[in-house]
Biopython code that builds the backbone (N, CA, C, O; Angstrom):
import numpy as np
from Bio.PDB.StructureBuilder import StructureBuilder

atoms = [
    (1, "MET", "N", (148.748, 111.838, 133.041)),
    (1, "MET", "CA", (148.262, 111.068, 131.911)),
    (1, "MET", "C", (147.174, 110.091, 132.346)),
    (1, "MET", "O", (146.254, 109.797, 131.582)),
    (2, "ASN", "N", (147.281, 109.592, 133.573)),
    (2, "ASN", "CA", (146.296, 108.634, 134.049)),
    (2, "ASN", "C", (144.932, 109.272, 134.244)),
    (2, "ASN", "O", (143.910, 108.598, 134.115)),
    (3, "ASP", "N", (144.903, 110.561, 134.552)),
    (3, "ASP", "CA", (143.629, 111.250, 134.749)),
    (3, "ASP", "C", (142.998, 111.687, 133.437)),
    (3, "ASP", "O", (141.806, 111.990, 133.400)),
    (4, "LEU", "N", (143.761, 111.725, 132.378)),
    (4, "LEU", "CA", (143.264, 112.200, 131.093)),
    (4, "LEU", "C", (142.284, 111.207, 130.461)),
    (4, "LEU", "O", (141.289, 111.622, 129.866)),
    (5, "ILE", "N", (142.544, 109.944, 130.578)),
    (5, "ILE", "CA", (141.703, 108.928, 129.934)),
    (5, "ILE", "C", (140.289, 108.894, 130.523)),
    (5, "ILE", "O", (139.327, 108.885, 129.754)),
    (6, "PRO", "N", (140.116, 108.875, 131.864)),
    (6, "PRO", "CA", (138.741, 108.904, 132.383)),
    (6, "PRO", "C", (138.005, 110.202, 132.030)),
    (6, "PRO", "O", (136.803, 110.178, 131.763)),
    (7, "CYS", "N", (138.712, 111.318, 132.027)),
    (7, "CYS", "CA", (138.079, 112.587, 131.667)),
    (7, "CYS", "C", (137.591, 112.568, 130.222)),
    (7, "CYS", "O", (136.475, 112.997, 129.931)),
    (8, "LEU", "N", (138.419, 112.079, 129.338)),
    (8, "LEU", "CA", (138.013, 111.982, 127.934)),
    (8, "LEU", "C", (136.872, 110.987, 127.754)),
    (8, "LEU", "O", (136.001, 111.181, 126.906)),
    (9, "GLY", "N", (136.879, 109.925, 128.550)),
    (9, "GLY", "CA", (135.788, 108.958, 128.483)),
    (9, "GLY", "C", (134.468, 109.560, 128.904)),
    (9, "GLY", "O", (133.449, 109.351, 128.246)),
    (10, "VAL", "N", (134.475, 110.309, 129.999)),
    (10, "VAL", "CA", (133.252, 110.954, 130.473)),
    (10, "VAL", "C", (132.778, 111.985, 129.463)),
    (10, "VAL", "O", (131.586, 112.059, 129.163)),
    (11, "ILE", "N", (133.690, 112.771, 128.942)),
    (11, "ILE", "CA", (133.328, 113.774, 127.937)),
    (11, "ILE", "C", (132.790, 113.096, 126.681)),
    (11, "ILE", "O", (131.829, 113.577, 126.079)),
    (12, "GLY", "N", (133.395, 111.994, 126.287)),
    (12, "GLY", "CA", (132.919, 111.261, 125.114)),
    (12, "GLY", "C", (131.514, 110.717, 125.296)),
    (12, "GLY", "O", (130.691, 110.795, 124.383)),
    (13, "VAL", "N", (131.237, 110.167, 126.469)),
    (13, "VAL", "CA", (129.896, 109.648, 126.739)),
    (13, "VAL", "C", (128.871, 110.776, 126.722)),
    (13, "VAL", "O", (127.785, 110.618, 126.166)),
    (14, "LEU", "N", (129.209, 111.916, 127.329)),
    (14, "LEU", "CA", (128.289, 113.053, 127.326)),
    (14, "LEU", "C", (128.049, 113.586, 125.918)),
    (14, "LEU", "O", (126.925, 113.954, 125.577)),
    (15, "VAL", "N", (129.095, 113.628, 125.103)),
    (15, "VAL", "CA", (128.947, 114.086, 123.721)),
    (15, "VAL", "C", (128.024, 113.146, 122.945)),
    (15, "VAL", "O", (127.183, 113.606, 122.174)),
    (16, "VAL", "N", (128.173, 111.847, 123.141)),
    (16, "VAL", "CA", (127.312, 110.883, 122.452)),
    (16, "VAL", "C", (125.857, 111.038, 122.898)),
    (16, "VAL", "O", (124.951, 111.043, 122.065)),
    (17, "ILE", "N", (125.630, 111.164, 124.206)),
    (17, "ILE", "CA", (124.260, 111.282, 124.709)),
    (17, "ILE", "C", (123.603, 112.563, 124.217)),
    (17, "ILE", "O", (122.494, 112.528, 123.682)),
    (18, "PHE", "N", (124.288, 113.705, 124.397)),
    (18, "PHE", "CA", (123.688, 114.969, 123.976)),
    (18, "PHE", "C", (123.625, 115.088, 122.462)),
    (18, "PHE", "O", (122.725, 115.738, 121.930)),
    (19, "GLY", "N", (124.557, 114.476, 121.771)),
    (19, "GLY", "CA", (124.491, 114.459, 120.319)),
    (19, "GLY", "C", (123.280, 113.683, 119.829)),
    (19, "GLY", "O", (122.609, 114.100, 118.885)),
    (20, "PHE", "N", (123.002, 112.553, 120.470)),
    (20, "PHE", "CA", (121.821, 111.769, 120.106)),
    (20, "PHE", "C", (120.542, 112.550, 120.382)),
    (20, "PHE", "O", (119.623, 112.548, 119.563)),
    (21, "LEU", "N", (120.481, 113.215, 121.532)),
    (21, "LEU", "CA", (119.294, 114.013, 121.856)),
    (21, "LEU", "C", (119.108, 115.165, 120.858)),
    (21, "LEU", "O", (117.985, 115.458, 120.448)),
    (22, "ALA", "N", (120.202, 115.809, 120.473)),
    (22, "ALA", "CA", (120.114, 116.894, 119.493)),
    (22, "ALA", "C", (119.672, 116.354, 118.135)),
    (22, "ALA", "O", (118.887, 116.997, 117.439)),
    (23, "PHE", "N", (120.166, 115.189, 117.758)),
    (23, "PHE", "CA", (119.770, 114.576, 116.487)),
    (23, "PHE", "C", (118.285, 114.224, 116.493)),
    (23, "PHE", "O", (117.593, 114.448, 115.500)),
    (24, "MET", "N", (117.794, 113.678, 117.596)),
    (24, "MET", "CA", (116.376, 113.332, 117.675)),
    (24, "MET", "C", (115.502, 114.581, 117.606)),
    (24, "MET", "O", (114.430, 114.564, 117.001)),
    (25, "ARG", "N", (115.959, 115.651, 118.221)),
    (25, "ARG", "CA", (115.206, 116.914, 118.163)),
    (25, "ARG", "C", (115.199, 117.455, 116.726)),
    (25, "ARG", "O", (114.182, 117.973, 116.265)),
    (26, "TYR", "N", (116.315, 117.337, 116.029)),
    (26, "TYR", "CA", (116.404, 117.793, 114.646)),
    (26, "TYR", "C", (115.464, 116.982, 113.757)),
    (26, "TYR", "O", (114.797, 117.543, 112.888)),
    (27, "ILE", "N", (115.408, 115.680, 113.964)),
    (27, "ILE", "CA", (114.510, 114.826, 113.174)),
    (27, "ILE", "C", (113.057, 115.213, 113.440)),
    (27, "ILE", "O", (112.248, 115.267, 112.513)),
    (28, "SER", "N", (112.728, 115.479, 114.691)),
    (28, "SER", "CA", (111.367, 115.906, 115.026)),
    (28, "SER", "C", (111.037, 117.243, 114.362)),
    (28, "SER", "O", (109.922, 117.444, 113.882)),
    (29, "TYR", "N", (112.007, 118.150, 114.338)),
    (29, "TYR", "CA", (111.828, 119.450, 113.687)),
    (29, "TYR", "C", (111.575, 119.272, 112.188)),
    (29, "TYR", "O", (110.677, 119.903, 111.630)),
    (30, "LYS", "N", (112.359, 118.420, 111.544)),
    (30, "LYS", "CA", (112.186, 118.188, 110.114)),
    (30, "LYS", "C", (110.830, 117.539, 109.821)),
    (30, "LYS", "O", (110.195, 117.839, 108.810)),
    (31, "GLU", "N", (110.396, 116.652, 110.710)),
    (31, "GLU", "CA", (109.086, 116.026, 110.542)),
    (31, "GLU", "C", (107.973, 117.062, 110.652)),
    (31, "GLU", "O", (107.006, 117.022, 109.890)),
    (32, "THR", "N", (108.107, 117.980, 111.590)),
    (32, "THR", "CA", (107.117, 119.035, 111.749)),
    (32, "THR", "C", (107.075, 119.936, 110.518)),
    (32, "THR", "O", (105.998, 120.332, 110.072)),
    (33, "LEU", "N", (108.239, 120.258, 109.973)),
    (33, "LEU", "CA", (108.280, 121.073, 108.749)),
    (33, "LEU", "C", (107.635, 120.353, 107.574)),
    (33, "LEU", "O", (106.909, 120.970, 106.795)),
    (34, "ALA", "N", (107.892, 119.046, 107.436)),
    (34, "ALA", "CA", (107.303, 118.283, 106.337)),
    (34, "ALA", "C", (105.775, 118.231, 106.471)),
    (34, "ALA", "O", (105.055, 118.327, 105.477)),
    (35, "LEU", "N", (105.295, 118.081, 107.697)),
    (35, "LEU", "CA", (103.849, 118.084, 107.900)),
    (35, "LEU", "C", (103.249, 119.461, 107.600)),
    (35, "LEU", "O", (102.163, 119.557, 107.028)),
    (36, "ALA", "N", (103.958, 120.523, 107.987)),
    (36, "ALA", "CA", (103.457, 121.880, 107.757)),
    (36, "ALA", "C", (103.402, 122.200, 106.263)),
    (36, "ALA", "O", (102.498, 122.908, 105.818)),
    (37, "GLU", "N", (104.349, 121.690, 105.491)),
    (37, "GLU", "CA", (104.344, 121.927, 104.043)),
    (37, "GLU", "C", (103.130, 121.290, 103.379)),
    (37, "GLU", "O", (102.643, 121.778, 102.359)),
    (38, "LYS", "N", (102.648, 120.203, 103.960)),
    (38, "LYS", "CA", (101.474, 119.527, 103.414)),
    (38, "LYS", "C", (100.181, 120.045, 104.025)),
    (38, "LYS", "O", (99.101, 119.560, 103.690)),
    (39, "GLY", "N", (100.279, 121.028, 104.922)),
    (39, "GLY", "CA", (99.091, 121.600, 105.536)),
    (39, "GLY", "C", (98.538, 120.766, 106.687)),
    (39, "GLY", "O", (97.375, 120.917, 107.060)),
    (40, "LEU", "N", (99.350, 119.905, 107.239)),
    (40, "LEU", "CA", (98.905, 119.049, 108.331)),
    (40, "LEU", "C", (99.523, 119.504, 109.644)),
    (40, "LEU", "O", (100.493, 120.262, 109.656)),
    (41, "THR", "N", (98.967, 119.046, 110.726)),
    (41, "THR", "CA", (99.541, 119.315, 112.043)),
    (41, "THR", "C", (99.849, 117.989, 112.724)),
    (41, "THR", "O", (99.385, 116.925, 112.314)),
    (42, "ARG", "N", (100.639, 118.091, 113.768)),
    (42, "ARG", "CA", (100.953, 116.882, 114.545)),
    (42, "ARG", "C", (99.702, 116.400, 115.264)),
    (42, "ARG", "O", (98.951, 117.203, 115.817)),
    (43, "PRO", "N", (99.478, 115.095, 115.256)),
    (43, "PRO", "CA", (98.338, 114.594, 116.023)),
    (43, "PRO", "C", (98.601, 114.745, 117.526)),
    (43, "PRO", "O", (99.719, 114.550, 118.002)),
    (44, "GLU", "N", (97.540, 115.097, 118.255)),
    (44, "GLU", "CA", (97.693, 115.248, 119.694)),
    (44, "GLU", "C", (97.791, 113.875, 120.338)),
    (44, "GLU", "O", (97.123, 112.928, 119.922)),
    (45, "THR", "N", (98.623, 113.786, 121.345)),
    (45, "THR", "CA", (98.758, 112.520, 122.047)),
    (45, "THR", "C", (97.632, 112.391, 123.058)),
    (45, "THR", "O", (97.259, 113.365, 123.712)),
    (46, "LYS", "N", (97.102, 111.209, 123.182)),
    (46, "LYS", "CA", (95.996, 110.948, 124.098)),
    (46, "LYS", "C", (96.500, 110.485, 125.464)),
    (46, "LYS", "O", (95.703, 110.293, 126.382)),
    (47, "ASN", "N", (97.811, 110.304, 125.609)),
    (47, "ASN", "CA", (98.372, 109.783, 126.845)),
    (47, "ASN", "C", (98.580, 110.915, 127.845)),
    (47, "ASN", "O", (99.574, 111.638, 127.780)),
    (48, "SER", "N", (97.639, 111.062, 128.764)),
    (48, "SER", "CA", (97.759, 112.116, 129.763)),
    (48, "SER", "C", (98.423, 111.611, 131.039)),
    (48, "SER", "O", (98.575, 112.364, 132.001)),
    (49, "LYS", "N", (98.811, 110.364, 131.050)),
    (49, "LYS", "CA", (99.426, 109.787, 132.241)),
    (49, "LYS", "C", (100.940, 109.988, 132.254)),
    (49, "LYS", "O", (101.604, 109.560, 133.198)),
    (50, "GLY", "N", (101.495, 110.623, 131.236)),
    (50, "GLY", "CA", (102.938, 110.812, 131.161)),
    (50, "GLY", "C", (103.484, 111.650, 132.301)),
    (50, "GLY", "O", (104.514, 111.312, 132.885)),
    (51, "LEU", "N", (102.799, 112.751, 132.625)),
    (51, "LEU", "CA", (103.242, 113.596, 133.733)),
    (51, "LEU", "C", (103.199, 112.840, 135.045)),
    (51, "LEU", "O", (104.099, 112.964, 135.876)),
    (52, "LEU", "N", (102.150, 112.056, 135.227)),
    (52, "LEU", "CA", (102.018, 111.309, 136.476)),
    (52, "LEU", "C", (103.113, 110.255, 136.600)),
    (52, "LEU", "O", (103.719, 110.102, 137.660)),
    (53, "ARG", "N", (103.358, 109.538, 135.524)),
    (53, "ARG", "CA", (104.392, 108.491, 135.567)),
    (53, "ARG", "C", (105.771, 109.081, 135.833)),
    (53, "ARG", "O", (106.502, 108.600, 136.699)),
    (54, "TRP", "N", (106.121, 110.119, 135.091)),
    (54, "TRP", "CA", (107.430, 110.735, 135.303)),
    (54, "TRP", "C", (107.519, 111.370, 136.678)),
    (54, "TRP", "O", (108.578, 111.344, 137.306)),
    (55, "GLY", "N", (106.421, 111.939, 137.151)),
    (55, "GLY", "CA", (106.419, 112.532, 138.483)),
    (55, "GLY", "C", (106.672, 111.506, 139.566)),
    (55, "GLY", "O", (107.423, 111.761, 140.509)),
    (56, "ILE", "N", (106.049, 110.348, 139.436)),
    (56, "ILE", "CA", (106.255, 109.287, 140.420)),
    (56, "ILE", "C", (107.683, 108.780, 140.370)),
    (56, "ILE", "O", (108.305, 108.579, 141.413)),
    (57, "VAL", "N", (108.213, 108.568, 139.168)),
    (57, "VAL", "CA", (109.581, 108.054, 139.032)),
    (57, "VAL", "C", (110.595, 109.047, 139.597)),
    (57, "VAL", "O", (111.482, 108.661, 140.358)),
    (58, "ILE", "N", (110.471, 110.323, 139.229)),
    (58, "ILE", "CA", (111.435, 111.325, 139.684)),
    (58, "ILE", "C", (111.299, 111.556, 141.185)),
    (58, "ILE", "O", (112.301, 111.769, 141.868)),
    (59, "SER", "N", (110.073, 111.518, 141.709)),
    (59, "SER", "CA", (109.886, 111.663, 143.157)),
    (59, "SER", "C", (110.519, 110.498, 143.913)),
    (59, "SER", "O", (111.141, 110.694, 144.957)),
    (60, "ALA", "N", (110.362, 109.301, 143.389)),
    (60, "ALA", "CA", (110.950, 108.137, 144.047)),
    (60, "ALA", "C", (112.473, 108.217, 144.046)),
    (60, "ALA", "O", (113.112, 107.883, 145.044)),
    (61, "ILE", "N", (113.060, 108.658, 142.933)),
    (61, "ILE", "CA", (114.511, 108.826, 142.881)),
    (61, "ILE", "C", (114.957, 109.897, 143.865)),
    (61, "ILE", "O", (115.954, 109.721, 144.564)),
    (62, "GLY", "N", (114.228, 111.004, 143.923)),
    (62, "GLY", "CA", (114.567, 112.074, 144.854)),
    (62, "GLY", "C", (114.449, 111.641, 146.302)),
    (62, "GLY", "O", (115.284, 112.006, 147.130)),
    (63, "LEU", "N", (113.421, 110.868, 146.617)),
    (63, "LEU", "CA", (113.255, 110.376, 147.984)),
    (63, "LEU", "C", (114.379, 109.415, 148.351)),
    (63, "LEU", "O", (114.914, 109.469, 149.458)),
    (64, "ALA", "N", (114.733, 108.537, 147.419)),
    (64, "ALA", "CA", (115.831, 107.598, 147.681)),
    (64, "ALA", "C", (117.148, 108.345, 147.887)),
    (64, "ALA", "O", (117.922, 108.004, 148.781)),
    (65, "LEU", "N", (117.403, 109.356, 147.067)),
    (65, "LEU", "CA", (118.629, 110.140, 147.239)),
    (65, "LEU", "C", (118.614, 110.907, 148.553)),
    (65, "LEU", "O", (119.642, 111.013, 149.223)),
    (66, "SER", "N", (117.458, 111.441, 148.925)),
    (66, "SER", "CA", (117.360, 112.176, 150.190)),
    (66, "SER", "C", (117.634, 111.260, 151.381)),
    (66, "SER", "O", (118.359, 111.628, 152.304)),
    (67, "LEU", "N", (117.055, 110.078, 151.351)),
    (67, "LEU", "CA", (117.288, 109.132, 152.439)),
    (67, "LEU", "C", (118.738, 108.656, 152.462)),
    (67, "LEU", "O", (119.301, 108.428, 153.533)),
    (68, "GLY", "N", (119.332, 108.508, 151.302)),
    (68, "GLY", "CA", (120.724, 108.075, 151.244)),
    (68, "GLY", "C", (121.708, 109.158, 151.656)),
    (68, "GLY", "O", (122.770, 108.858, 152.202)),
    (69, "LEU", "N", (121.367, 110.406, 151.402)),
    (69, "LEU", "CA", (122.278, 111.507, 151.730)),
    (69, "LEU", "C", (122.096, 112.034, 153.152)),
    (69, "LEU", "O", (122.964, 112.749, 153.652)),
    (70, "TYR", "N", (121.002, 111.701, 153.804)),
    (70, "TYR", "CA", (120.734, 112.238, 155.134)),
    (70, "TYR", "C", (121.801, 111.859, 156.166)),
    (70, "TYR", "O", (122.151, 112.710, 156.984)),
    (71, "PRO", "N", (122.335, 110.635, 156.177)),
    (71, "PRO", "CA", (123.355, 110.302, 157.187)),
    (71, "PRO", "C", (124.637, 111.127, 157.100)),
    (71, "PRO", "O", (125.411, 111.146, 158.057)),
    (72, "ILE", "N", (124.877, 111.795, 156.004)),
    (72, "ILE", "CA", (126.065, 112.644, 155.894)),
    (72, "ILE", "C", (125.993, 113.765, 156.925)),
    (72, "ILE", "O", (127.025, 114.233, 157.406)),
    (73, "GLY", "N", (124.784, 114.198, 157.266)),
    (73, "GLY", "CA", (124.603, 115.276, 158.228)),
    (73, "GLY", "C", (125.103, 114.937, 159.617)),
    (73, "GLY", "O", (125.473, 115.837, 160.371)),
    (74, "PHE", "N", (125.123, 113.673, 159.973)),
    (74, "PHE", "CA", (125.594, 113.293, 161.299)),
    (74, "PHE", "C", (127.106, 113.397, 161.415)),
    (74, "PHE", "O", (127.634, 113.629, 162.503)),
    (75, "SER", "N", (127.803, 113.227, 160.299)),
    (75, "SER", "CA", (129.262, 113.361, 160.337)),
    (75, "SER", "C", (129.705, 114.807, 160.111)),
    (75, "SER", "O", (130.884, 115.119, 160.278)),
    (76, "ALA", "N", (128.779, 115.692, 159.734)),
    (76, "ALA", "CA", (129.127, 117.090, 159.478)),
    (76, "ALA", "C", (129.148, 117.917, 160.754)),
    (76, "ALA", "O", (129.529, 119.088, 160.725)),
    (77, "GLY", "N", (128.751, 117.335, 161.855)),
    (77, "GLY", "CA", (128.750, 118.075, 163.111)),
    (77, "GLY", "C", (127.412, 118.734, 163.370)),
    (77, "GLY", "O", (126.413, 118.434, 162.717)),
    (78, "GLU", "N", (127.412, 119.630, 164.328)),
    (78, "GLU", "CA", (126.168, 120.295, 164.739)),
    (78, "GLU", "C", (125.987, 121.651, 164.063)),
    (78, "GLU", "O", (125.245, 122.492, 164.570)),
    (79, "ASN", "N", (126.634, 121.876, 162.955)),
    (79, "ASN", "CA", (126.553, 123.165, 162.278)),
    (79, "ASN", "C", (125.253, 123.347, 161.501)),
    (79, "ASN", "O", (124.882, 124.474, 161.173)),
    (80, "TYR", "N", (124.564, 122.260, 161.206)),
    (80, "TYR", "CA", (123.370, 122.330, 160.362)),
    (80, "TYR", "C", (122.149, 121.898, 161.169)),
    (80, "TYR", "O", (122.194, 120.877, 161.854)),
    (81, "PRO", "N", (121.064, 122.660, 161.096)),
    (81, "PRO", "CA", (119.859, 122.260, 161.835)),
    (81, "PRO", "C", (119.250, 120.996, 161.235)),
    (81, "PRO", "O", (119.182, 120.846, 160.015)),
    (82, "LEU", "N", (118.816, 120.103, 162.094)),
    (82, "LEU", "CA", (118.218, 118.822, 161.699)),
    (82, "LEU", "C", (119.141, 117.993, 160.813)),
    (82, "LEU", "O", (118.685, 117.089, 160.113)),
    (83, "HIS", "N", (120.424, 118.295, 160.840)),
    (83, "HIS", "CA", (121.454, 117.588, 160.041)),
    (83, "HIS", "C", (121.177, 117.709, 158.539)),
    (83, "HIS", "O", (121.567, 116.833, 157.768)),
    (84, "LEU", "N", (120.513, 118.780, 158.124)),
    (84, "LEU", "CA", (120.233, 119.026, 156.711)),
    (84, "LEU", "C", (121.206, 120.077, 156.201)),
    (84, "LEU", "O", (121.218, 121.211, 156.679)),
    (85, "GLY", "N", (122.005, 119.699, 155.245)),
    (85, "GLY", "CA", (122.983, 120.622, 154.688)),
    (85, "GLY", "C", (122.847, 120.720, 153.180)),
    (85, "GLY", "O", (121.887, 120.210, 152.601)),
    (86, "PRO", "N", (123.798, 121.370, 152.551)),
    (86, "PRO", "CA", (123.712, 121.571, 151.100)),
    (86, "PRO", "C", (123.765, 120.270, 150.299)),
    (86, "PRO", "O", (123.315, 120.242, 149.154)),
    (87, "TRP", "N", (124.302, 119.200, 150.872)),
    (87, "TRP", "CA", (124.353, 117.924, 150.157)),
    (87, "TRP", "C", (122.952, 117.358, 149.934)),
    (87, "TRP", "O", (122.764, 116.505, 149.068)),
    (88, "MET", "N", (121.975, 117.821, 150.700)),
    (88, "MET", "CA", (120.612, 117.315, 150.560)),
    (88, "MET", "C", (119.929, 117.830, 149.291)),
    (88, "MET", "O", (118.891, 117.304, 148.891)),
    (89, "LEU", "N", (120.503, 118.849, 148.662)),
    (89, "LEU", "CA", (119.924, 119.352, 147.411)),
    (89, "LEU", "C", (119.904, 118.278, 146.333)),
    (89, "LEU", "O", (119.024, 118.271, 145.471)),
    (90, "GLY", "N", (120.872, 117.376, 146.384)),
    (90, "GLY", "CA", (120.913, 116.283, 145.405)),
    (90, "GLY", "C", (119.680, 115.398, 145.462)),
    (90, "GLY", "O", (119.324, 114.771, 144.464)),
    (91, "GLY", "N", (119.027, 115.337, 146.605)),
    (91, "GLY", "CA", (117.806, 114.563, 146.730)),
    (91, "GLY", "C", (116.552, 115.407, 146.714)),
    (91, "GLY", "O", (115.519, 114.984, 146.196)),
    (92, "PHE", "N", (116.639, 116.618, 147.287)),
    (92, "PHE", "CA", (115.451, 117.457, 147.370)),
    (92, "PHE", "C", (115.026, 118.021, 146.018)),
    (92, "PHE", "O", (113.830, 118.164, 145.762)),
    (93, "VAL", "N", (115.966, 118.339, 145.163)),
    (93, "VAL", "CA", (115.613, 118.904, 143.854)),
    (93, "VAL", "C", (114.784, 117.921, 143.035)),
    (93, "VAL", "O", (113.709, 118.297, 142.566)),
    (94, "PRO", "N", (115.234, 116.664, 142.837)),
    (94, "PRO", "CA", (114.366, 115.743, 142.083)),
    (94, "PRO", "C", (113.076, 115.389, 142.824)),
    (94, "PRO", "O", (112.047, 115.154, 142.191)),
    (95, "LEU", "N", (113.122, 115.349, 144.158)),
    (95, "LEU", "CA", (111.916, 115.040, 144.920)),
    (95, "LEU", "C", (110.837, 116.083, 144.663)),
    (95, "LEU", "O", (109.699, 115.730, 144.354)),
    (96, "PHE", "N", (111.177, 117.359, 144.786)),
    (96, "PHE", "CA", (110.171, 118.401, 144.597)),
    (96, "PHE", "C", (109.844, 118.619, 143.124)),
    (96, "PHE", "O", (108.739, 119.062, 142.810)),
    (97, "LEU", "N", (110.757, 118.326, 142.218)),
    (97, "LEU", "CA", (110.438, 118.366, 140.795)),
    (97, "LEU", "C", (109.391, 117.309, 140.470)),
    (97, "LEU", "O", (108.431, 117.585, 139.750)),
    (98, "GLY", "N", (109.572, 116.101, 140.997)),
    (98, "GLY", "CA", (108.590, 115.038, 140.781)),
    (98, "GLY", "C", (107.249, 115.361, 141.406)),
    (98, "GLY", "O", (106.207, 115.096, 140.808)),
    (99, "LEU", "N", (107.262, 115.939, 142.619)),
    (99, "LEU", "CA", (106.003, 116.336, 143.250)),
    (99, "LEU", "C", (105.301, 117.421, 142.440)),
    (99, "LEU", "O", (104.073, 117.449, 142.368)),
    (100, "GLY", "N", (106.078, 118.311, 141.834)),
    (100, "GLY", "CA", (105.493, 119.333, 140.968)),
    (100, "GLY", "C", (104.846, 118.722, 139.731)),
    (100, "GLY", "O", (103.787, 119.179, 139.302)),
    (101, "LEU", "N", (105.464, 117.700, 139.154)),
    (101, "LEU", "CA", (104.870, 117.032, 137.988)),
    (101, "LEU", "C", (103.575, 116.314, 138.366)),
    (101, "LEU", "O", (102.605, 116.330, 137.608)),
    (102, "ILE", "N", (103.566, 115.685, 139.539)),
    (102, "ILE", "CA", (102.343, 115.018, 139.995)),
    (102, "ILE", "C", (101.241, 116.044, 140.211)),
    (102, "ILE", "O", (100.101, 115.824, 139.802)),
    (103, "LEU", "N", (101.567, 117.157, 140.846)),
    (103, "LEU", "CA", (100.590, 118.223, 141.074)),
    (103, "LEU", "C", (100.088, 118.792, 139.751)),
    (103, "LEU", "O", (98.896, 119.055, 139.597)),
    (104, "LEU", "N", (100.995, 118.981, 138.800)),
    (104, "LEU", "CA", (100.608, 119.494, 137.489)),
    (104, "LEU", "C", (99.656, 118.535, 136.784)),
    (104, "LEU", "O", (98.719, 118.964, 136.109)),
    (105, "HIS", "N", (99.898, 117.244, 136.942)),
    (105, "HIS", "CA", (98.996, 116.258, 136.328)),
    (105, "HIS", "C", (97.585, 116.405, 136.873)),
    (105, "HIS", "O", (96.621, 116.401, 136.108)),
    (106, "TYR", "N", (97.456, 116.533, 138.189)),
    (106, "TYR", "CA", (96.125, 116.615, 138.785)),
    (106, "TYR", "C", (95.461, 117.964, 138.554)),
    (106, "TYR", "O", (94.234, 118.043, 138.487)),
    (107, "LEU", "N", (96.255, 119.031, 138.431)),
    (107, "LEU", "CA", (95.664, 120.344, 138.193)),
    (107, "LEU", "C", (95.191, 120.528, 136.751)),
    (107, "LEU", "O", (94.250, 121.283, 136.506)),
    (108, "THR", "N", (95.821, 119.858, 135.808)),
    (108, "THR", "CA", (95.465, 120.014, 134.397)),
    (108, "THR", "C", (94.676, 118.831, 133.859)),
    (108, "THR", "O", (94.478, 118.715, 132.649)),
    (109, "GLU", "N", (94.224, 117.955, 134.744)),
    (109, "GLU", "CA", (93.509, 116.766, 134.315)),
    (109, "GLU", "C", (92.143, 117.136, 133.738)),
    (109, "GLU", "O", (91.393, 117.902, 134.343)),
    (110, "LYS", "N", (91.829, 116.587, 132.568)),
    (110, "LYS", "CA", (90.530, 116.826, 131.928)),
    (110, "LYS", "C", (89.622, 115.650, 132.252)),
    (110, "LYS", "O", (90.048, 114.495, 132.260)),
    (111, "GLU", "N", (88.393, 115.962, 132.513)),
    (111, "GLU", "CA", (87.457, 114.884, 132.860)),
    (111, "GLU", "C", (86.674, 114.419, 131.679)),
    (111, "GLU", "O", (85.844, 113.518, 131.804)),
]
sb = StructureBuilder()
sb.init_structure("model")
sb.init_model(0)
sb.init_chain("A")
sb.init_seg("    ")
for serial, (resi, resn, name, xyz) in enumerate(atoms, 1):
    if name == "N":
        sb.init_residue(resn, " ", resi, " ")
    sb.init_atom(name, np.array(xyz, "f"), 0.0, 1.0, " ", f" {name:<3s}", serial, name[0])
structure = sb.get_structure()
């Protein structure tokens, strides 16, 4: 019974977060339909720095996680080269995702 309450709490928080995201997407969809009925389109956003900002933030989080998870390799023994094991994916995935966003920003930049 003691384990049931935290599990339900985590599930409840996830339901609220994903429910809010689904609701916001639905509102955006309805707005697009209303604009289409009037023969209008969505205005293009002029903010091209969004990819760069998110890329920097996600890369920084990935780098911090990578640096924080690296010492685990020393306690895992000599089974992994350079003390890099599967636990490093928690840091490498966001690091390279952020680097990809930064690269995408510079490759698609309009002058």
